[in-house]
C-alpha positions, 0 to 999 in steps of 0.5 A: 764699822771699821769696814764701813769707814774704810770703804767710805774713805776708799770711795771718797778717794776713788770717786771724788766727783760723788762728794763735791759738797765736802772738802776732801783732804787725802791726809784726813782719809787715812784709816786705822780704826773707824774712829778716824771718821770723827774729825771728818764728820765734824768738818762735813756735818753741815753738808748733805754728804756729811749728814748722810755719812752720819745717818749711815754710821749711826744706823750701823752703830744701832743695828750692829749693837755697838752701843750696847757692848758695855751691857753685854760685857757687864752681864757676862761678868755680873759678879764683877759689876754687882759686888753687893749682890754676889759678894755673899756667894764668893770667897773674895778676900780684901785684896781681891776686892781692892784689885777688882775695884782698882781695875774698874777705877782704871776703866772708869777713868778711861771712860770718863776721858772718852765721855768728856771728849765725845761731849766736846765733839757733840757740842761742836757737832750735834750729830747722831753718831756722837749722841749715841756714843755719848749716851753709851759712855754715860750709861757705862760710866754710871754703872762703873761708878756704882760698882766702884762705890760698892767695892769701896763699901765692901772693902771698908767692911773687911 
């Protein structure tokens, strides 16, 4: 996705004649990560170019599986995310459980902020890209909340 956005920004700068229906502001085309495109998508969404970029980017997110990164991470570290199930097979002490819970709480807090920002963007610009990301954040946040609740229960039992 970084390659796509960087190449798109470069193409817009080098070939503005292909993008006559969008407002090109060079300061808005600086690249650091693929997320740099979000403000531009919001500005360009009602144009054909904006809709094409949104379609290309949302298809890339889906075909590359970016929206499922949380799923892969969770199933690589099942013991961490499903403590009720795995706790009988581990030798975790209360301090271990508290550390894992606090780690997930920090991740949850960051995900919640990202979800809130994406929701605000999506309400202002109902594009496919934001919709995919919003669903991704919600799914991961739900699982994190569930894991945190399980850790809280296990800690209270210790």
